[in-house]
mmCIF file as gemmi writes it, N, C-alpha and C atoms, coordinates in Angstrom:
data_model
loop_
_atom_site.group_PDB
_atom_site.id
_atom_site.type_symbol
_atom_site.label_atom_id
_atom_site.label_alt_id
_atom_site.label_comp_id
_atom_site.label_asym_id
_atom_site.label_entity_id
_atom_site.label_seq_id
_atom_site.pdbx_PDB_ins_code
_atom_site.Cartn_x
_atom_site.Cartn_y
_atom_site.Cartn_z
_atom_site.occupancy
_atom_site.B_iso_or_equiv
_atom_site.pdbx_formal_charge
_atom_site.auth_seq_id
_atom_site.auth_asym_id
_atom_site.pdbx_PDB_model_num
ATOM 1 N N . UNK Axp A 1 ? -3.665 -31.281 -14.866 1 0 ? 1 A 1
ATOM 2 C CA . UNK Axp A 1 ? -4.55 -31.323 -15.989 1 0 ? 1 A 1
ATOM 3 C C . UNK Axp A 1 ? -4.567 -29.958 -16.651 1 0 ? 1 A 1
ATOM 4 N N . UNK Axp A 2 ? -4.429 -29.959 -17.973 1 0 ? 2 A 1
ATOM 5 C CA . UNK Axp A 2 ? -4.411 -28.695 -18.701 1 0 ? 2 A 1
ATOM 6 C C . UNK Axp A 2 ? -5.353 -28.784 -19.887 1 0 ? 2 A 1
ATOM 7 N N . UNK Axp A 3 ? -6.135 -27.755 -20.07 1 0 ? 3 A 1
ATOM 8 C CA . UNK Axp A 3 ? -6.992 -27.671 -21.247 1 0 ? 3 A 1
ATOM 9 C C . UNK Axp A 3 ? -6.167 -27.17 -22.418 1 0 ? 3 A 1
ATOM 10 N N . UNK Axp A 4 ? -6.546 -27.593 -23.625 1 0 ? 4 A 1
ATOM 11 C CA . UNK Axp A 4 ? -5.841 -27.147 -24.811 1 0 ? 4 A 1
ATOM 12 C C . UNK Axp A 4 ? -6.813 -26.932 -25.957 1 0 ? 4 A 1
ATOM 13 N N . UNK Axp A 5 ? -6.471 -25.982 -26.8 1 0 ? 5 A 1
ATOM 14 C CA . UNK Axp A 5 ? -7.232 -25.74 -28.023 1 0 ? 5 A 1
ATOM 15 C C . UNK Axp A 5 ? -6.404 -26.104 -29.247 1 0 ? 5 A 1
ATOM 16 N N . UNK Axp A 6 ? -5.355 -26.869 -29.042 1 0 ? 6 A 1
ATOM 17 C CA . UNK Axp A 6 ? -4.462 -27.266 -30.118 1 0 ? 6 A 1
ATOM 18 C C . UNK Axp A 6 ? -5.244 -28.07 -31.156 1 0 ? 6 A 1
ATOM 19 N N . UNK Axp A 7 ? -5.268 -27.639 -32.414 1 0 ? 7 A 1
ATOM 20 C CA . UNK Axp A 7 ? -6.033 -28.359 -33.438 1 0 ? 7 A 1
ATOM 21 C C . UNK Axp A 7 ? -5.491 -29.765 -33.715 1 0 ? 7 A 1
ATOM 22 N N . UNK Axp A 8 ? -4.23 -30.017 -33.406 1 0 ? 8 A 1
ATOM 23 C CA . UNK Axp A 8 ? -3.669 -31.352 -33.618 1 0 ? 8 A 1
ATOM 24 C C . UNK Axp A 8 ? -4.238 -32.373 -32.635 1 0 ? 8 A 1
ATOM 25 N N . UNK Axp A 9 ? -4.664 -31.906 -31.472 1 0 ? 9 A 1
ATOM 26 C CA . UNK Axp A 9 ? -5.185 -32.812 -30.45 1 0 ? 9 A 1
ATOM 27 C C . UNK Axp A 9 ? -6.711 -32.846 -30.418 1 0 ? 9 A 1
ATOM 28 N N . UNK Axp A 10 ? -7.348 -32.045 -31.241 1 0 ? 10 A 1
ATOM 29 C CA . UNK Axp A 10 ? -8.809 -32.016 -31.274 1 0 ? 10 A 1
ATOM 30 C C . UNK Axp A 10 ? -9.331 -33.364 -31.782 1 0 ? 10 A 1
ATOM 31 N N . UNK Axp A 11 ? -10.334 -33.902 -31.122 1 0 ? 11 A 1
ATOM 32 C CA . UNK Axp A 11 ? -10.933 -35.203 -31.45 1 0 ? 11 A 1
ATOM 33 C C . UNK Axp A 11 ? -9.936 -36.352 -31.346 1 0 ? 11 A 1
ATOM 34 N N . UNK Axp A 12 ? -8.923 -36.19 -30.512 1 0 ? 12 A 1
ATOM 35 C CA . UNK Axp A 12 ? -7.926 -37.222 -30.269 1 0 ? 12 A 1
ATOM 36 C C . UNK Axp A 12 ? -8.009 -37.629 -28.808 1 0 ? 12 A 1
ATOM 37 N N . UNK Axp A 13 ? -7.842 -38.911 -28.55 1 0 ? 13 A 1
ATOM 38 C CA . UNK Axp A 13 ? -7.784 -39.358 -27.169 1 0 ? 13 A 1
ATOM 39 C C . UNK Axp A 13 ? -6.853 -40.552 -27.082 1 0 ? 13 A 1
ATOM 40 N N . UNK Axp A 14 ? -6.255 -40.719 -25.924 1 0 ? 14 A 1
ATOM 41 C CA . UNK Axp A 14 ? -5.375 -41.851 -25.712 1 0 ? 14 A 1
ATOM 42 C C . UNK Axp A 14 ? -4.056 -41.445 -25.108 1 0 ? 14 A 1
ATOM 43 N N . UNK Axp A 15 ? -3.179 -42.424 -25.033 1 0 ? 15 A 1
ATOM 44 C CA . UNK Axp A 15 ? -1.883 -42.257 -24.398 1 0 ? 15 A 1
ATOM 45 C C . UNK Axp A 15 ? -0.851 -41.867 -25.446 1 0 ? 15 A 1
ATOM 46 N N . UNK Axp A 16 ? -0.014 -40.907 -25.1 1 0 ? 16 A 1
ATOM 47 C CA . UNK Axp A 16 ? 1.098 -40.519 -25.955 1 0 ? 16 A 1
ATOM 48 C C . UNK Axp A 16 ? 2.368 -40.899 -25.202 1 0 ? 16 A 1
ATOM 49 N N . UNK Axp A 17 ? 3.061 -41.897 -25.723 1 0 ? 17 A 1
ATOM 50 C CA . UNK Axp A 17 ? 4.232 -42.414 -25.032 1 0 ? 17 A 1
ATOM 51 C C . UNK Axp A 17 ? 3.826 -43.003 -23.696 1 0 ? 17 A 1
ATOM 52 N N . UNK Axp A 18 ? 4.668 -42.859 -22.713 1 0 ? 18 A 1
ATOM 53 C CA . UNK Axp A 18 ? 4.351 -43.312 -21.366 1 0 ? 18 A 1
ATOM 54 C C . UNK Axp A 18 ? 4.338 -42.138 -20.408 1 0 ? 18 A 1
ATOM 55 N N . UNK Axp A 19 ? 3.968 -40.956 -20.919 1 0 ? 19 A 1
ATOM 56 C CA . UNK Axp A 19 ? 4.034 -39.776 -20.072 1 0 ? 19 A 1
ATOM 57 C C . UNK Axp A 19 ? 2.726 -39.014 -19.973 1 0 ? 19 A 1
ATOM 58 N N . UNK Axp A 20 ? 1.979 -38.865 -21.075 1 0 ? 20 A 1
ATOM 59 C CA . UNK Axp A 20 ? 0.759 -38.049 -21.024 1 0 ? 20 A 1
ATOM 60 C C . UNK Axp A 20 ? -0.429 -38.783 -21.623 1 0 ? 20 A 1
ATOM 61 N N . UNK Axp A 21 ? -1.623 -38.307 -21.236 1 0 ? 21 A 1
ATOM 62 C CA . UNK Axp A 21 ? -2.883 -38.837 -21.734 1 0 ? 21 A 1
ATOM 63 C C . UNK Axp A 21 ? -3.707 -37.671 -22.255 1 0 ? 21 A 1
ATOM 64 N N . UNK Axp A 22 ? -4.311 -37.862 -23.416 1 0 ? 22 A 1
ATOM 65 C CA . UNK Axp A 22 ? -5.193 -36.846 -23.993 1 0 ? 22 A 1
ATOM 66 C C . UNK Axp A 22 ? -6.618 -37.359 -23.831 1 0 ? 22 A 1
ATOM 67 N N . UNK Axp A 23 ? -7.483 -36.53 -23.233 1 0 ? 23 A 1
ATOM 68 C CA . UNK Axp A 23 ? -8.869 -36.911 -22.968 1 0 ? 23 A 1
ATOM 69 C C . UNK Axp A 23 ? -9.809 -35.893 -23.589 1 0 ? 23 A 1
ATOM 70 N N . UNK Axp A 24 ? -10.991 -36.346 -23.965 1 0 ? 24 A 1
ATOM 71 C CA . UNK Axp A 24 ? -12.016 -35.474 -24.522 1 0 ? 24 A 1
ATOM 72 C C . UNK Axp A 24 ? -13.182 -35.387 -23.536 1 0 ? 24 A 1
ATOM 73 N N . UNK Axp A 25 ? -13.542 -34.176 -23.188 1 0 ? 25 A 1
ATOM 74 C CA . UNK Axp A 25 ? -14.69 -33.926 -22.325 1 0 ? 25 A 1
ATOM 75 C C . UNK Axp A 25 ? -15.657 -33.006 -23.06 1 0 ? 25 A 1
ATOM 76 N N . UNK Axp A 26 ? -16.829 -32.811 -22.502 1 0 ? 26 A 1
ATOM 77 C CA . UNK Axp A 26 ? -17.821 -31.954 -23.143 1 0 ? 26 A 1
ATOM 78 C C . UNK Axp A 26 ? -17.334 -30.518 -23.262 1 0 ? 26 A 1
ATOM 79 N N . UNK Axp A 27 ? -16.449 -30.104 -22.379 1 0 ? 27 A 1
ATOM 80 C CA . UNK Axp A 27 ? -15.962 -28.73 -22.387 1 0 ? 27 A 1
ATOM 81 C C . UNK Axp A 27 ? -14.647 -28.574 -23.153 1 0 ? 27 A 1
ATOM 82 N N . UNK Axp A 28 ? -14.083 -29.643 -23.694 1 0 ? 28 A 1
ATOM 83 C CA . UNK Axp A 28 ? -12.88 -29.521 -24.499 1 0 ? 28 A 1
ATOM 84 C C . UNK Axp A 28 ? -11.875 -30.635 -24.283 1 0 ? 28 A 1
ATOM 85 N N . UNK Axp A 29 ? -10.698 -30.431 -24.846 1 0 ? 29 A 1
ATOM 86 C CA . UNK Axp A 29 ? -9.612 -31.397 -24.783 1 0 ? 29 A 1
ATOM 87 C C . UNK Axp A 29 ? -8.76 -31.131 -23.549 1 0 ? 29 A 1
ATOM 88 N N . UNK Axp A 30 ? -8.38 -32.208 -22.857 1 0 ? 30 A 1
ATOM 89 C CA . UNK Axp A 30 ? -7.587 -32.095 -21.639 1 0 ? 30 A 1
ATOM 90 C C . UNK Axp A 30 ? -6.354 -32.978 -21.777 1 0 ? 30 A 1
ATOM 91 N N . UNK Axp A 31 ? -5.208 -32.438 -21.362 1 0 ? 31 A 1
ATOM 92 C CA . UNK Axp A 31 ? -3.968 -33.194 -21.326 1 0 ? 31 A 1
ATOM 93 C C . UNK Axp A 31 ? -3.611 -33.402 -19.861 1 0 ? 31 A 1
ATOM 94 N N . UNK Axp A 32 ? -3.298 -34.648 -19.494 1 0 ? 32 A 1
ATOM 95 C CA . UNK Axp A 32 ? -2.937 -34.924 -18.103 1 0 ? 32 A 1
ATOM 96 C C . UNK Axp A 32 ? -1.818 -35.953 -18.057 1 0 ? 32 A 1
ATOM 97 N N . UNK Axp A 33 ? -1.239 -36.108 -16.877 1 0 ? 33 A 1
ATOM 98 C CA . UNK Axp A 33 ? -0.186 -37.091 -16.673 1 0 ? 33 A 1
ATOM 99 C C . UNK Axp A 33 ? -0.791 -38.49 -16.697 1 0 ? 33 A 1
ATOM 100 N N . UNK Axp A 34 ? 0.007 -39.44 -17.084 1 0 ? 34 A 1
ATOM 101 C CA . UNK Axp A 34 ? -0.417 -40.831 -17.08 1 0 ? 34 A 1
ATOM 102 C C . UNK Axp A 34 ? -0.635 -41.26 -15.632 1 0 ? 34 A 1
ATOM 103 N N . UNK Axp A 35 ? -1.791 -41.84 -15.305 1 0 ? 35 A 1
ATOM 104 C CA . UNK Axp A 35 ? -2.03 -42.22 -13.913 1 0 ? 35 A 1
ATOM 105 C C . UNK Axp A 35 ? -1.13 -43.373 -13.477 1 0 ? 35 A 1
ATOM 106 N N . UNK Axp A 36 ? -0.683 -43.307 -12.239 1 0 ? 36 A 1
ATOM 107 C CA . UNK Axp A 36 ? 0.147 -44.357 -11.66 1 0 ? 36 A 1
ATOM 108 C C . UNK Axp A 36 ? -0.776 -45.312 -10.903 1 0 ? 36 A 1
ATOM 109 N N . UNK Axp A 37 ? -0.974 -46.506 -11.436 1 0 ? 37 A 1
ATOM 110 C CA . UNK Axp A 37 ? -1.916 -47.465 -10.86 1 0 ? 37 A 1
ATOM 111 C C . UNK Axp A 37 ? -1.211 -48.585 -10.082 1 0 ? 37 A 1
ATOM 112 N N . UNK Axp A 38 ? 0.084 -48.408 -9.799 1 0 ? 38 A 1
ATOM 113 C CA . UNK Axp A 38 ? 0.831 -49.482 -9.129 1 0 ? 38 A 1
ATOM 114 C C . UNK Axp A 38 ? 0.346 -49.762 -7.718 1 0 ? 38 A 1
ATOM 115 N N . UNK Axp A 39 ? -0.141 -48.78 -7.02 1 0 ? 39 A 1
ATOM 116 C CA . UNK Axp A 39 ? -0.544 -48.969 -5.625 1 0 ? 39 A 1
ATOM 117 C C . UNK Axp A 39 ? -2.02 -49.352 -5.463 1 0 ? 39 A 1
ATOM 118 N N . UNK Axp A 40 ? -2.756 -49.405 -6.549 1 0 ? 40 A 1
ATOM 119 C CA . UNK Axp A 40 ? -4.172 -49.737 -6.484 1 0 ? 40 A 1
ATOM 120 C C . UNK Axp A 40 ? -4.318 -51.24 -6.286 1 0 ? 40 A 1
ATOM 121 N N . UNK Axp A 41 ? -5.051 -51.623 -5.245 1 0 ? 41 A 1
ATOM 122 C CA . UNK Axp A 41 ? -5.308 -53.036 -5 1 0 ? 41 A 1
ATOM 123 C C . UNK Axp A 41 ? -6.684 -53.381 -5.554 1 0 ? 41 A 1
ATOM 124 N N . UNK Axp A 42 ? -6.718 -54.402 -6.404 1 0 ? 42 A 1
ATOM 125 C CA . UNK Axp A 42 ? -7.978 -54.823 -7.01 1 0 ? 42 A 1
ATOM 126 C C . UNK Axp A 42 ? -8.674 -55.829 -6.104 1 0 ? 42 A 1
ATOM 127 N N . UNK Axp A 43 ? -10.004 -55.783 -6.119 1 0 ? 43 A 1
ATOM 128 C CA . UNK Axp A 43 ? -10.787 -56.712 -5.313 1 0 ? 43 A 1
ATOM 129 C C . UNK Axp A 43 ? -10.809 -58.085 -5.991 1 0 ? 43 A 1
ATOM 130 N N . UNK Axp A 44 ? -11.268 -59.089 -5.271 1 0 ? 44 A 1
ATOM 131 C CA . UNK Axp A 44 ? -11.35 -60.439 -5.816 1 0 ? 44 A 1
ATOM 132 C C . UNK Axp A 44 ? -12.224 -60.506 -7.071 1 0 ? 44 A 1
ATOM 133 N N . UNK Axp A 45 ? -13.433 -59.876 -7.068 1 0 ? 45 A 1
ATOM 134 C CA . UNK Axp A 45 ? -14.234 -59.91 -8.296 1 0 ? 45 A 1
ATOM 135 C C . UNK Axp A 45 ? -13.534 -59.231 -9.483 1 0 ? 45 A 1
ATOM 136 N N . UNK Axp A 46 ? -12.802 -58.152 -9.215 1 0 ? 46 A 1
ATOM 137 C CA . UNK Axp A 46 ? -12.074 -57.482 -10.292 1 0 ? 46 A 1
ATOM 138 C C . UNK Axp A 46 ? -10.986 -58.389 -10.854 1 0 ? 46 A 1
ATOM 139 N N . UNK Axp A 47 ? -10.249 -59.064 -9.981 1 0 ? 47 A 1
ATOM 140 C CA . UNK Axp A 47 ? -9.205 -59.974 -10.434 1 0 ? 47 A 1
ATOM 141 C C . UNK Axp A 47 ? -9.784 -61.146 -11.216 1 0 ? 47 A 1
ATOM 142 N N . UNK Axp A 48 ? -10.93 -61.652 -10.752 1 0 ? 48 A 1
ATOM 143 C CA . UNK Axp A 48 ? -11.585 -62.763 -11.432 1 0 ? 48 A 1
ATOM 144 C C . UNK Axp A 48 ? -12.005 -62.355 -12.845 1 0 ? 48 A 1
ATOM 145 N N . UNK Axp A 49 ? -12.665 -61.216 -12.952 1 0 ? 49 A 1
ATOM 146 C CA . UNK Axp A 49 ? -13.13 -60.764 -14.269 1 0 ? 49 A 1
ATOM 147 C C . UNK Axp A 49 ? -11.968 -60.359 -15.167 1 0 ? 49 A 1
ATOM 148 N N . UNK Axp A 50 ? -10.9 -59.854 -14.579 1 0 ? 50 A 1
ATOM 149 C CA . UNK Axp A 50 ? -9.714 -59.525 -15.357 1 0 ? 50 A 1
ATOM 150 C C . UNK Axp A 50 ? -9.123 -60.812 -15.954 1 0 ? 50 A 1
ATOM 151 N N . UNK Axp A 51 ? -9.148 -61.889 -15.179 1 0 ? 51 A 1
ATOM 152 C CA . UNK Axp A 51 ? -8.68 -63.188 -15.673 1 0 ? 51 A 1
ATOM 153 C C . UNK Axp A 51 ? -9.55 -63.706 -16.801 1 0 ? 51 A 1
ATOM 154 N N . UNK Axp A 52 ? -10.873 -63.554 -16.662 1 0 ? 52 A 1
ATOM 155 C CA . UNK Axp A 52 ? -11.796 -63.97 -17.722 1 0 ? 52 A 1
ATOM 156 C C . UNK Axp A 52 ? -11.51 -63.207 -19.012 1 0 ? 52 A 1
ATOM 157 N N . UNK Axp A 53 ? -11.287 -61.904 -18.879 1 0 ? 53 A 1
ATOM 158 C CA . UNK Axp A 53 ? -11.027 -61.08 -20.05 1 0 ? 53 A 1
ATOM 159 C C . UNK Axp A 53 ? -9.704 -61.483 -20.7 1 0 ? 53 A 1
ATOM 160 N N . UNK Axp A 54 ? -8.711 -61.779 -19.889 1 0 ? 54 A 1
ATOM 161 C CA . UNK Axp A 54 ? -7.416 -62.214 -20.409 1 0 ? 54 A 1
ATOM 162 C C . UNK Axp A 54 ? -7.571 -63.515 -21.194 1 0 ? 54 A 1
ATOM 163 N N . UNK Axp A 55 ? -8.371 -64.44 -20.675 1 0 ? 55 A 1
ATOM 164 C CA . UNK Axp A 55 ? -8.631 -65.7 -21.371 1 0 ? 55 A 1
ATOM 165 C C . UNK Axp A 55 ? -9.387 -65.46 -22.68 1 0 ? 55 A 1
ATOM 166 N N . UNK Axp A 56 ? -10.348 -64.547 -22.654 1 0 ? 56 A 1
ATOM 167 C CA . UNK Axp A 56 ? -11.122 -64.237 -23.864 1 0 ? 56 A 1
ATOM 168 C C . UNK Axp A 56 ? -10.234 -63.631 -24.945 1 0 ? 56 A 1
ATOM 169 N N . UNK Axp A 57 ? -9.326 -62.765 -24.562 1 0 ? 57 A 1
ATOM 170 C CA . UNK Axp A 57 ? -8.404 -62.157 -25.523 1 0 ? 57 A 1
ATOM 171 C C . UNK Axp A 57 ? -7.491 -63.219 -26.116 1 0 ? 57 A 1
ATOM 172 N N . UNK Axp A 58 ? -6.979 -64.113 -25.283 1 0 ? 58 A 1
ATOM 173 C CA . UNK Axp A 58 ? -6.107 -65.182 -25.767 1 0 ? 58 A 1
ATOM 174 C C . UNK Axp A 58 ? -6.866 -66.081 -26.75 1 0 ? 58 A 1
ATOM 175 N N . UNK Axp A 59 ? -8.115 -66.394 -26.449 1 0 ? 59 A 1
ATOM 176 C CA . UNK Axp A 59 ? -8.939 -67.221 -27.336 1 0 ? 59 A 1
ATOM 177 C C . UNK Axp A 59 ? -9.166 -66.518 -28.669 1 0 ? 59 A 1
ATOM 178 N N . UNK Axp A 60 ? -9.5 -65.235 -28.614 1 0 ? 60 A 1
ATOM 179 C CA . UNK Axp A 60 ? -9.74 -64.474 -29.839 1 0 ? 60 A 1
ATOM 180 C C . UNK Axp A 60 ? -8.475 -64.393 -30.689 1 0 ? 60 A 1
ATOM 181 N N . UNK Axp A 61 ? -7.329 -64.255 -30.041 1 0 ? 61 A 1
ATOM 182 C CA . UNK Axp A 61 ? -6.075 -64.18 -30.795 1 0 ? 61 A 1
ATOM 183 C C . UNK Axp A 61 ? -5.764 -65.498 -31.497 1 0 ? 61 A 1
ATOM 184 N N . UNK Axp A 62 ? -6.086 -66.629 -30.864 1 0 ? 62 A 1
ATOM 185 C CA . UNK Axp A 62 ? -5.849 -67.915 -31.528 1 0 ? 62 A 1
ATOM 186 C C . UNK Axp A 62 ? -6.735 -68.051 -32.759 1 0 ? 62 A 1
ATOM 187 N N . UNK Axp A 63 ? -7.962 -67.582 -32.681 1 0 ? 63 A 1
ATOM 188 C CA . UNK Axp A 63 ? -8.862 -67.633 -33.837 1 0 ? 63 A 1
ATOM 189 C C . UNK Axp A 63 ? -8.387 -66.676 -34.921 1 0 ? 63 A 1
ATOM 190 N N . UNK Axp A 64 ? -7.965 -65.501 -34.54 1 0 ? 64 A 1
ATOM 191 C CA . UNK Axp A 64 ? -7.523 -64.495 -35.501 1 0 ? 64 A 1
ATOM 192 C C . UNK Axp A 64 ? -6.272 -64.961 -36.245 1 0 ? 64 A 1
ATOM 193 N N . UNK Axp A 65 ? -5.416 -65.72 -35.586 1 0 ? 65 A 1
ATOM 194 C CA . UNK Axp A 65 ? -4.167 -66.182 -36.2 1 0 ? 65 A 1
ATOM 195 C C . UNK Axp A 65 ? -4.337 -67.433 -37.055 1 0 ? 65 A 1
ATOM 196 N N . UNK Axp A 66 ? -5.455 -68.152 -36.909 1 0 ? 66 A 1
ATOM 197 C CA . UNK Axp A 66 ? -5.717 -69.359 -37.685 1 0 ? 66 A 1
ATOM 198 C C . UNK Axp A 66 ? -6.641 -68.991 -38.85 1 0 ? 66 A 1
ATOM 199 N N . UNK Axp A 67 ? -6.154 -69.039 -40.1 1 0 ? 67 A 1
ATOM 200 C CA . UNK Axp A 67 ? -6.971 -68.61 -41.243 1 0 ? 67 A 1
ATOM 201 C C . UNK Axp A 67 ? -8.269 -69.395 -41.418 1 0 ? 67 A 1
ATOM 202 N N . UNK Axp A 68 ? -8.252 -70.703 -41.112 1 0 ? 68 A 1
ATOM 203 C CA . UNK Axp A 68 ? -9.461 -71.508 -41.261 1 0 ? 68 A 1
ATOM 204 C C . UNK Axp A 68 ? -10.534 -71.098 -40.25 1 0 ? 68 A 1
ATOM 205 N N . UNK Axp A 69 ? -10.132 -70.959 -38.992 1 0 ? 69 A 1
ATOM 206 C CA . UNK Axp A 69 ? -11.086 -70.552 -37.958 1 0 ? 69 A 1
ATOM 207 C C . UNK Axp A 69 ? -11.563 -69.119 -38.195 1 0 ? 69 A 1
ATOM 208 N N . UNK Axp A 70 ? -10.654 -68.286 -38.646 1 0 ? 70 A 1
ATOM 209 C CA . UNK Axp A 70 ? -11.012 -66.887 -38.909 1 0 ? 70 A 1
ATOM 210 C C . UNK Axp A 70 ? -12.073 -66.811 -39.999 1 0 ? 70 A 1
ATOM 211 N N . UNK Axp A 71 ? -11.924 -67.603 -41.051 1 0 ? 71 A 1
ATOM 212 C CA . UNK Axp A 71 ? -12.907 -67.623 -42.14 1 0 ? 71 A 1
ATOM 213 C C . UNK Axp A 71 ? -14.256 -68.141 -41.641 1 0 ? 71 A 1
ATOM 214 N N . UNK Axp A 72 ? -14.244 -69.15 -40.777 1 0 ? 72 A 1
ATOM 215 C CA . UNK Axp A 72 ? -15.486 -69.706 -40.223 1 0 ? 72 A 1
ATOM 216 C C . UNK Axp A 72 ? -16.231 -68.647 -39.408 1 0 ? 72 A 1
ATOM 217 N N . UNK Axp A 73 ? -15.511 -67.943 -38.55 1 0 ? 73 A 1
ATOM 218 C CA . UNK Axp A 73 ? -16.137 -66.909 -37.733 1 0 ? 73 A 1
ATOM 219 C C . UNK Axp A 73 ? -16.571 -65.707 -38.573 1 0 ? 73 A 1
ATOM 220 N N . UNK Axp A 74 ? -15.824 -65.41 -39.642 1 0 ? 74 A 1
ATOM 221 C CA . UNK Axp A 74 ? -16.186 -64.278 -40.502 1 0 ? 74 A 1
ATOM 222 C C . UNK Axp A 74 ? -17.533 -64.518 -41.18 1 0 ? 74 A 1
ATOM 223 N N . UNK Axp A 75 ? -17.858 -65.757 -41.455 1 0 ? 75 A 1
ATOM 224 C CA . UNK Axp A 75 ? -19.155 -66.092 -42.067 1 0 ? 75 A 1
ATOM 225 C C . UNK Axp A 75 ? -20.302 -65.851 -41.086 1 0 ? 75 A 1
ATOM 226 N N . UNK Axp A 76 ? -20.044 -66.044 -39.794 1 0 ? 76 A 1
ATOM 227 C CA . UNK Axp A 76 ? -21.072 -65.906 -38.779 1 0 ? 76 A 1
ATOM 228 C C . UNK Axp A 76 ? -21.341 -64.456 -38.398 1 0 ? 76 A 1
ATOM 229 N N . UNK Axp A 77 ? -20.373 -63.591 -38.636 1 0 ? 77 A 1
ATOM 230 C CA . UNK Axp A 77 ? -20.499 -62.186 -38.23 1 0 ? 77 A 1
ATOM 231 C C . UNK Axp A 77 ? -21.311 -61.428 -39.256 1 0 ? 77 A 1
ATOM 232 N N . UNK Axp A 78 ? -22.25 -60.633 -38.766 1 0 ? 78 A 1
ATOM 233 C CA . UNK Axp A 78 ? -23.058 -59.796 -39.652 1 0 ? 78 A 1
ATOM 234 C C . UNK Axp A 78 ? -22.237 -58.627 -40.158 1 0 ? 78 A 1
ATOM 235 N N . UNK Axp A 79 ? -22.446 -58.262 -41.399 1 0 ? 79 A 1
ATOM 236 C CA . UNK Axp A 79 ? -21.767 -57.105 -41.967 1 0 ? 79 A 1
ATOM 237 C C . UNK Axp A 79 ? -22.437 -55.851 -41.466 1 0 ? 79 A 1
ATOM 238 N N . UNK Axp A 80 ? -21.661 -54.776 -41.25 1 0 ? 80 A 1
ATOM 239 C CA . UNK Axp A 80 ? -22.212 -53.513 -40.753 1 0 ? 80 A 1
ATOM 240 C C . UNK Axp A 80 ? -22.97 -52.828 -41.822 1 0 ? 80 A 1
């Protein structure tokens, strides 16, 4: 993990390619390696909820891709 004062990375967070991650903390910007999560074993509740989320994303994508359903849901959503 390395701290940086690079103005290009200020107020930036996320993955850059498949090698580094830029994070924002109260003390500044940090650059670190992408974590390797291959050996992490998820518990049954985690797998269950991950499946629910996957189903929810698939459902949302079907609505987003159908113009009629998208218009129906857009009417129900409050404007910011």
